[in-house]
C-alpha positions as CSV (number, residue, x, y, z in Angstrom):
1,X,-21.7,39.1,-39.1
2,X,-21.0,39.0,-37.1
3,X,-21.0,40.1,-37.0
4,X,-19.4,43.6,-32.8
5,X,-16.8,41.7,-31.0
6,X,-14.5,42.0,-27.5
7,X,-13.2,38.4,-27.3
8,X,-12.3,36.6,-24.1
9,X,-9.2,34.6,-24.8
10,X,-9.3,32.6,-21.5
11,X,-12.0,30.4,-20.0
12,X,-14.8,32.3,-18.3
13,X,-14.6,31.8,-14.6
14,X,-18.3,30.9,-14.3
15,X,-18.1,28.3,-17.1
16,X,-17.3,24.7,-16.4
17,X,-14.2,24.0,-18.5
18,X,-15.6,20.6,-19.3
19,X,-13.2,18.3,-17.3
20,X,-15.5,17.8,-14.3
21,X,-18.5,16.5,-16.2
22,X,-17.8,12.9,-16.5
23,X,-21.3,11.5,-16.1
24,X,-24.0,11.4,-18.7
25,X,-26.6,14.2,-18.3
26,X,-30.1,13.1,-17.2
27,X,-33.1,13.6,-19.5
28,X,-34.6,17.1,-19.5
29,X,-37.7,15.9,-17.4
30,X,-35.4,15.0,-14.5
31,X,-32.6,17.5,-15.0
32,X,-32.1,20.5,-12.8
33,X,-30.3,22.4,-15.5
34,X,-29.7,22.5,-19.2
35,X,-26.2,21.4,-20.0
36,X,-24.8,22.9,-23.2
37,X,-21.5,22.3,-24.9
38,X,-20.0,25.4,-26.5
39,X,-16.6,27.1,-27.0
40,X,-15.1,30.5,-26.5
41,X,-15.1,32.3,-29.9
42,X,-16.4,35.4,-31.5
43,X,-19.1,33.4,-33.3
44,X,-20.3,31.5,-30.3
45,X,-19.8,32.8,-26.7
46,X,-17.5,35.5,-25.4
47,X,-17.4,38.5,-23.1
48,X,-18.4,41.9,-24.6
49,X,-16.9,45.3,-23.7
50,X,-19.2,45.5,-20.6
51,X,-18.0,42.2,-19.2
52,X,-21.3,40.5,-20.2
53,X,-21.6,37.3,-22.2
54,X,-22.5,37.7,-25.8
55,X,-22.4,35.8,-29.1
56,X,-25.0,34.4,-31.5
57,X,-25.0,30.9,-30.0
58,X,-25.1,32.3,-26.5
59,X,-28.1,34.5,-27.2
60,X,-29.9,31.7,-28.8
61,X,-29.3,29.3,-25.9
62,X,-30.3,31.9,-23.3
63,X,-33.6,32.7,-25.2
64,X,-34.4,29.0,-25.5
65,X,-33.6,28.2,-21.9
66,X,-35.8,31.1,-20.7
67,X,-38.6,29.8,-23.0
68,X,-38.6,26.3,-21.5
69,X,-38.0,27.6,-18.0
70,X,-34.5,26.1,-17.3
71,X,-31.2,27.4,-16.1
72,X,-28.1,26.7,-18.3
73,X,-24.7,25.3,-17.4
74,X,-22.1,25.7,-20.2
75,X,-19.4,23.2,-20.8
76,X,-16.7,25.3,-22.6
77,X,-14.7,22.7,-24.5
78,X,-11.3,23.9,-25.7
79,X,-10.3,23.2,-28.3
80,X,-13.1,22.7,-30.9
81,X,-12.5,19.0,-31.7
82,X,-13.4,18.0,-28.1
83,X,-17.1,19.1,-28.5
84,X,-18.7,16.4,-30.6
85,X,-17.0,13.5,-28.8
86,X,-18.3,14.8,-25.5
87,X,-21.8,15.1,-27.0
88,X,-21.6,11.5,-28.3
89,X,-20.9,10.5,-24.7
90,X,-24.0,12.4,-23.5
91,X,-21.9,14.8,-21.4
92,X,-24.4,17.5,-22.4
93,X,-28.0,17.9,-23.7
94,X,-26.8,19.5,-27.0
95,X,-23.9,21.4,-28.5
96,X,-24.3,25.0,-29.6
97,X,-20.9,25.8,-31.2
98,X,-21.5,26.7,-34.8
99,X,-21.6,23.0,-35.7
100,X,-21.8,22.5,-39.5
101,X,-24.2,19.7,-40.7
102,X,-21.9,17.7,-42.8
103,X,-22.9,14.3,-44.2
104,X,-20.7,12.4,-41.8
105,X,-22.0,14.3,-38.8
106,X,-25.6,13.7,-39.9
107,X,-24.9,10.0,-39.6
108,X,-23.7,10.4,-36.0
109,X,-25.9,13.2,-34.5
110,X,-29.3,14.7,-34.8
111,X,-29.4,18.4,-35.7
112,X,-32.0,21.1,-35.0
113,X,-33.2,23.5,-37.7
114,X,-30.6,25.3,-39.6
115,X,-30.2,28.9,-38.4
116,X,-27.4,30.1,-40.7
117,X,-25.4,28.9,-43.7
118,X,-21.7,29.2,-44.0
119,X,-19.1,28.4,-46.7
120,X,-15.5,27.4,-46.3
121,X,-12.9,29.6,-47.9
122,X,-9.2,29.5,-48.4
123,X,-7.5,32.5,-46.9
124,X,-4.1,33.8,-47.9
125,X,-1.7,36.7,-47.2
126,X,-2.4,39.4,-49.7
127,X,1.3,40.2,-49.9
128,X,1.6,36.9,-51.9
129,X,-0.2,35.7,-55.1
130,X,-3.8,34.6,-54.6
131,X,-4.4,30.9,-54.9
132,X,-6.9,29.9,-57.7
133,X,-7.6,26.3,-56.7
134,X,-6.7,23.5,-54.4
135,X,-3.7,22.6,-56.5
136,X,-2.0,25.8,-55.3
137,X,-2.1,24.4,-51.8
138,X,0.1,21.4,-52.6
139,X,3.5,21.7,-51.0
140,X,2.5,24.8,-48.9
141,X,1.9,25.3,-45.2
142,X,-1.8,24.9,-44.8
143,X,-3.6,25.1,-41.4
144,X,-7.1,24.3,-40.4
145,X,-8.8,24.0,-37.0
146,X,-8.9,20.5,-35.7
147,X,-12.4,19.1,-35.7
148,X,-13.8,21.7,-38.2
149,X,-15.9,20.7,-41.2
150,X,-13.1,21.9,-43.5
151,X,-11.2,18.8,-42.8
152,X,-13.8,16.7,-44.7
153,X,-13.3,19.0,-47.7
154,X,-9.5,18.6,-47.5
155,X,-9.8,14.8,-47.4
156,X,-12.1,14.9,-50.5
157,X,-9.6,17.2,-52.3
158,X,-6.7,14.9,-51.5
159,X,-8.2,12.2,-53.8
160,X,-7.5,14.6,-56.7
161,X,-4.3,16.1,-55.3
162,X,-2.5,13.3,-53.4
163,X,0.4,15.6,-52.5
164,X,-2.0,17.8,-50.5
165,X,-1.1,18.0,-46.8
166,X,-2.2,20.2,-43.9
167,X,-1.8,20.8,-40.1
168,X,-4.8,20.4,-37.9
169,X,-4.5,23.0,-35.1
170,X,-6.1,22.2,-31.7
171,X,-7.7,25.6,-31.2
172,X,-11.3,26.8,-30.5
173,X,-11.6,28.8,-33.7
174,X,-9.5,30.1,-36.6
175,X,-8.6,33.5,-35.1
176,X,-5.1,32.3,-34.1
177,X,-4.5,30.7,-37.5
178,X,-5.5,33.8,-39.3
179,X,-3.2,35.8,-37.1
180,X,-0.3,33.5,-38.1
181,X,-1.3,33.9,-41.7
182,X,-1.1,37.7,-41.3
183,X,2.5,37.2,-40.0
184,X,3.4,34.9,-42.9
185,X,4.0,32.0,-40.5
186,X,1.6,29.9,-42.6
187,X,0.7,30.0,-46.3
188,X,-3.0,29.3,-46.3
189,X,-5.8,28.8,-43.8
190,X,-9.2,27.1,-44.3
191,X,-11.9,28.8,-42.4
192,X,-15.5,30.0,-42.7
193,X,-16.3,33.2,-44.6
194,X,-17.8,34.7,-41.4
195,X,-14.6,34.1,-39.4
196,X,-12.5,35.5,-42.2
197,X,-14.7,38.7,-42.5
198,X,-14.2,39.3,-38.8
199,X,-10.5,38.8,-38.9
200,X,-10.0,41.1,-41.9
201,X,-11.1,43.9,-39.7
202,X,-7.8,43.7,-37.8
203,X,-5.6,41.9,-40.2
204,X,-5.9,43.9,-43.4
205,X,-3.4,41.7,-45.3
206,X,-5.5,38.6,-44.9
207,X,-7.7,38.0,-48.0
208,X,-10.0,35.4,-49.5
209,X,-8.5,33.2,-52.2
210,X,-11.3,30.9,-53.3
211,X,-14.4,29.1,-52.0
212,X,-14.0,25.4,-51.3
213,X,-17.1,23.3,-51.0
214,X,-20.8,24.2,-51.0
215,X,-22.7,26.2,-48.4
216,X,-23.5,24.1,-45.3
217,X,-26.1,24.8,-42.6
218,X,-25.3,25.3,-39.0
219,X,-27.4,23.9,-36.2
220,X,-27.5,22.7,-32.7
221,X,-26.3,19.1,-32.5
222,X,-28.0,16.5,-30.3
223,X,-27.0,12.9,-29.4
224,X,-28.5,10.5,-31.9
225,X,-30.6,8.9,-29.1
226,X,-31.0,12.0,-27.0
227,X,-34.1,13.4,-25.3
228,X,-36.9,13.5,-28.0
229,X,-38.9,16.1,-26.0
230,X,-35.9,18.5,-25.8
231,X,-35.3,18.1,-29.5
232,X,-39.0,18.9,-30.3
233,X,-38.9,22.0,-28.1
234,X,-35.8,23.2,-30.0
235,X,-37.5,22.7,-33.3
236,X,-40.5,24.7,-32.1
237,X,-38.2,27.5,-30.7
238,X,-36.3,28.0,-34.0
239,X,-39.5,27.9,-36.0
240,X,-40.9,30.7,-33.8
241,X,-37.8,33.0,-33.9
242,X,-37.5,32.5,-37.7
243,X,-41.1,33.5,-38.2
244,X,-41.2,36.5,-35.9
245,X,-37.9,38.0,-37.1
246,X,-35.9,37.5,-33.9
247,X,-33.4,35.2,-35.6
248,X,-32.8,37.7,-38.4
249,X,-32.3,40.5,-35.9
250,X,-29.7,38.4,-34.0
251,X,-27.7,37.5,-37.1
252,X,-27.7,41.2,-38.1
253,X,-26.4,42.1,-34.7
254,X,-23.3,40.0,-35.0
255,X,-22.7,39.9,-38.8
256,X,-24.8,42.6,-40.4
257,X,-21.9,45.1,-40.6
258,X,-18.7,43.1,-41.0
259,X,-18.3,43.2,-44.7
260,X,-18.4,47.0,-45.1
261,X,-14.7,47.9,-45.0
262,X,-12.0,46.9,-47.4
263,X,-8.3,46.3,-46.6
264,X,-7.3,49.8,-47.4
265,X,-9.9,51.2,-45.0
266,X,-8.6,48.9,-42.3
267,X,-5.0,49.7,-42.9
268,X,-5.7,53.5,-42.9
269,X,-7.7,53.2,-39.6
270,X,-4.9,51.2,-37.9
271,X,-2.3,53.8,-38.9
272,X,-4.4,56.7,-37.7
273,X,-5.2,55.0,-34.5
274,X,-1.4,54.8,-33.8
275,X,-0.6,58.4,-35.0
276,X,-3.6,60.5,-34.5
277,X,-5.9,59.1,-31.9
278,X,-3.4,59.6,-29.0
279,X,-3.9,63.4,-29.4
280,X,-7.6,63.1,-28.7
281,X,-8.0,60.0,-26.6
282,X,-8.4,62.0,-23.3
283,X,-11.1,64.2,-24.9
284,X,-13.1,61.2,-26.0
285,X,-12.8,59.8,-22.5
286,X,-14.0,63.1,-21.1
287,X,-17.0,62.9,-23.4
288,X,-17.8,59.5,-21.9
289,X,-17.7,60.9,-18.4
290,X,-20.2,63.6,-19.5
291,X,-22.6,61.4,-21.5
292,X,-21.9,57.9,-20.3
293,X,-21.5,56.8,-23.9
294,X,-18.5,54.5,-24.5
295,X,-15.6,56.7,-25.5
296,X,-14.7,54.2,-28.2
297,X,-18.1,54.7,-29.9
298,X,-17.6,58.5,-29.9
299,X,-14.1,58.0,-31.3
300,X,-15.5,55.7,-34.0
301,X,-18.1,58.3,-34.9
302,X,-15.4,61.0,-35.0
303,X,-13.3,58.9,-37.4
304,X,-16.2,58.3,-39.7
305,X,-17.0,62.0,-39.8
306,X,-13.5,63.6,-40.2
307,X,-10.8,61.0,-39.8
308,X,-10.1,62.8,-36.6
309,X,-9.3,66.0,-38.4
310,X,-10.3,69.0,-36.1
311,X,-10.3,71.5,-39.0
312,X,-12.4,69.4,-41.4
313,X,-15.0,71.4,-43.4
314,X,-17.5,70.1,-45.9
315,X,-18.9,72.0,-48.9
316,X,-22.3,72.2,-47.1
317,X,-20.8,73.9,-44.0
318,X,-20.6,71.1,-41.4
319,X,-17.3,71.5,-39.5
320,X,-14.9,70.1,-37.0
321,X,-13.8,66.8,-35.8
322,X,-17.4,65.7,-35.2
323,X,-18.7,67.6,-38.3
324,X,-21.4,69.6,-36.6
325,X,-23.7,72.0,-38.3
326,X,-23.8,75.6,-37.0
327,X,-27.4,74.9,-35.7
328,X,-26.2,71.9,-33.7
329,X,-23.2,73.7,-32.4
330,X,-25.5,76.5,-31.1
331,X,-27.8,74.0,-29.6
332,X,-24.9,72.4,-27.8
333,X,-23.7,75.9,-26.8
334,X,-20.3,75.5,-28.5
335,X,-18.3,78.7,-29.1
336,X,-15.9,77.1,-31.6
337,X,-16.8,74.0,-33.7
338,X,-13.2,73.7,-34.8
339,X,-11.9,73.3,-31.2
340,X,-11.4,69.5,-31.0
341,X,-12.5,69.3,-27.3
342,X,-15.6,71.3,-27.9
343,X,-16.4,69.3,-31.0
344,X,-16.0,65.9,-29.4
345,X,-18.0,66.8,-26.3
346,X,-20.6,68.5,-28.3
347,X,-20.9,65.6,-30.7
348,X,-21.3,63.1,-27.9
349,X,-23.9,65.2,-26.2
350,X,-25.8,65.6,-29.5
351,X,-25.7,61.8,-30.0
352,X,-27.0,61.4,-26.4
353,X,-29.9,63.8,-27.1
354,X,-30.9,61.8,-30.1
355,X,-30.8,58.5,-28.2
356,X,-32.9,59.9,-25.4
357,X,-35.4,61.3,-27.9
358,X,-36.1,57.9,-29.5
359,X,-39.2,56.0,-28.5
360,X,-38.5,53.8,-25.4
361,X,-39.7,50.7,-27.3
362,X,-36.4,50.8,-29.3
363,X,-34.0,48.8,-27.3
364,X,-30.2,48.5,-27.3
365,X,-28.2,48.0,-29.4
366,X,-30.7,49.0,-32.1
367,X,-31.3,52.2,-30.2
368,X,-27.6,53.2,-30.7
369,X,-27.5,52.2,-34.4
370,X,-30.6,54.3,-35.1
371,X,-29.2,57.3,-33.1
372,X,-26.1,57.1,-35.3
373,X,-28.2,57.2,-38.4
374,X,-30.1,60.2,-37.1
375,X,-26.8,61.9,-36.3
376,X,-26.3,61.9,-40.0
377,X,-29.8,62.7,-41.4
378,X,-31.8,63.9,-38.4
379,X,-34.5,62.3,-36.3
380,X,-37.2,63.5,-38.7
381,X,-35.9,61.4,-41.6
382,X,-35.2,58.5,-39.3
383,X,-38.8,58.6,-38.2
384,X,-39.9,58.7,-41.9
385,X,-37.8,55.5,-42.5
386,X,-39.4,53.8,-39.5
387,X,-42.9,54.7,-41.0
388,X,-41.8,53.2,-44.3
389,X,-40.6,50.1,-42.5
390,X,-43.9,49.6,-40.8
391,X,-45.8,50.1,-44.1
392,X,-43.6,47.5,-45.7
393,X,-44.4,44.9,-43.0
394,X,-41.1,45.3,-41.1
395,X,-40.4,46.1,-37.5
396,X,-39.8,49.9,-37.1
397,X,-38.0,49.2,-33.8
398,X,-35.1,47.1,-35.1
399,X,-32.2,48.3,-37.1
400,X,-32.1,45.3,-39.4
401,X,-35.5,46.3,-40.9
402,X,-35.1,50.1,-40.7
403,X,-31.8,50.1,-42.6
404,X,-33.6,48.5,-45.5
405,X,-36.0,51.4,-45.7
406,X,-33.5,54.3,-45.3
407,X,-32.2,54.2,-48.9
408,X,-35.8,54.5,-50.1
409,X,-35.9,58.1,-48.9
410,X,-33.9,59.0,-52.0
411,X,-36.7,57.7,-54.2
412,X,-39.6,60.0,-55.1
413,X,-42.2,57.3,-54.9
414,X,-41.3,56.8,-51.3
415,X,-40.1,60.2,-50.0
416,X,-43.1,62.0,-51.4
417,X,-45.3,59.9,-49.1
418,X,-43.6,60.9,-45.8
419,X,-43.4,64.1,-43.8
420,X,-39.7,65.2,-44.2
421,X,-39.2,64.3,-47.9
422,X,-36.0,63.5,-49.6
423,X,-32.7,62.5,-48.0
424,X,-29.7,60.3,-48.7
425,X,-30.7,57.6,-46.4
426,X,-28.3,55.1,-47.9
427,X,-25.5,57.3,-46.7
428,X,-26.8,57.1,-43.2
429,X,-26.8,53.3,-43.4
430,X,-23.2,53.3,-44.6
431,X,-22.1,55.7,-41.8
432,X,-23.8,53.6,-39.1
433,X,-22.4,50.2,-40.3
434,X,-18.9,51.7,-40.7
435,X,-19.1,53.1,-37.1
436,X,-20.1,49.7,-35.9
437,X,-17.0,48.3,-37.5
438,X,-14.8,51.1,-36.1
439,X,-16.2,50.5,-32.6
440,X,-15.4,46.8,-32.9
441,X,-11.9,47.6,-33.8
442,X,-11.4,50.0,-31.0
443,X,-12.9,47.6,-28.5
444,X,-10.2,45.1,-29.6
445,X,-7.3,47.5,-29.3
446,X,-8.3,50.1,-26.7
447,X,-9.3,49.4,-23.1
448,X,-12.5,50.8,-21.7
449,X,-12.5,54.0,-19.6
450,X,-13.3,53.0,-16.1
451,X,-14.6,56.4,-15.0
452,X,-17.9,56.0,-16.8
453,X,-20.1,53.0,-17.6
454,X,-20.9,52.6,-21.3
455,X,-24.5,52.4,-22.2
456,X,-23.9,51.2,-25.7
457,X,-24.1,47.4,-25.8
458,X,-26.9,46.4,-23.5
459,X,-27.4,43.4,-25.8
460,X,-27.7,41.0,-22.9
461,X,-30.5,42.9,-21.3
462,X,-32.8,41.6,-23.9
463,X,-31.6,38.1,-24.3
464,X,-29.7,36.9,-21.2
465,X,-30.7,35.4,-17.9
466,X,-27.2,34.7,-16.9
467,X,-25.4,36.9,-14.3
468,X,-22.2,38.7,-15.6
469,X,-18.9,37.3,-14.3
470,X,-17.3,38.9,-11.3
471,X,-14.2,39.9,-13.1
472,X,-13.8,41.6,-16.5
473,X,-11.4,39.7,-18.8
474,X,-8.8,41.2,-21.0
475,X,-10.0,42.5,-24.4
476,X,-8.6,41.6,-27.7
477,X,-8.2,43.6,-31.0
478,X,-10.2,44.3,-34.1
479,X,-10.0,46.9,-36.9
480,X,-11.7,48.9,-39.6
481,X,-12.2,52.2,-41.3
482,X,-14.1,54.1,-43.9
483,X,-14.0,57.8,-43.5
484,X,-15.3,60.7,-45.6
485,X,-17.0,63.6,-43.9
486,X,-20.7,63.3,-44.1
487,X,-23.3,66.0,-44.2
488,X,-26.3,66.1,-42.0
489,X,-29.3,68.1,-41.0
490,X,-29.6,69.0,-37.4
491,X,-32.5,67.3,-35.7
492,X,-35.0,69.8,-34.4
């Protein structure tokens, strides 16, 4: 999921922190704005690398508000456990904060349609033995976010294991808990699989022990006796975005790439970021100044291609840090593919050429993901995959559909029906998803380059009607890695 990810760790300046709203909100028919309870986390609402709001819940709320013609005011309740009590007191029209539909909550609130399903897992530090069941938690330091649905599972488990105890942490999400787990300050953390998958990208020693409890749906929570018309509109909205593929596209945007890397990949990437990246950081930033592509994306691409090895050579003849073919190097007017500066700038310019050559109806961030795939296999093969996507009833302009068709280009019954024939399309998917992860990691650890404005994540251009904040918040860390030089054909 949840999938790319520069997290604001302080309250956004344009967001009501929740303490000023002491009166119940009026019904939608008489309200001047839609008041929504949320929290600041990588799965709900945060600021992205461009200082714009992002997050699955945020995108959904903004789309819904635009559809019904209302402005939104967010009540950012920190920590998590404050959200549902505020909703019960009618401080907001609904809560959009990844609220799980547990049996006890269904008795107290009304929920809109499920838009995602999550499962609670027990996370542990991989430097210790993996727990096999709840019994292993007895007598250990166990933490869980206060107000999370995992607490109900722990209470149920205590009936079988009376010695089971835990600490409920008043935080907005489990990121801080998993960080402490990585530092061995706690033995186990109960969290969602999505949250754990994100954290594993920058804490390679955090692993999943076992699943506890069934999958549960997430949905917007409404007061039990809330506005019936607003509730009806929300149901209609979710039915529409589920039917037209918008919901699937959003979920892929945030979570479609997060399970690609293993702990060894992450550890290797972190190590090379410390030891190798400093030698080339200025060159990647220069590439951003020339192409306006975020330097961290170019660096992520370079790592996927060569592990930042300037003398890398593949058996098929692609060379250099950005692994360019001789044809591409000539097209970019490079005199030496093995010169790291020439390779980095040439690779960035080549990626920009590909992006600019894609049809304008392909919007960001899908435009960038498809350009990365074409960097590997060429625009011709990408176009073949888009044609296959359309034939199969998918949307050829969104990555979540096209990436399902790319592997089919290695099968005769498919590649024989398109113009450019066989290619290893599955490799292009792996490359692109790995780079998405590397980019997330670098966004968390590396500050942006202020000399150029990145054009990568224009996510909010499609979904947001909210103005970006006046100041850009500090960024946090993430991590990943999966190298291996890849071959490609130059796009003609």
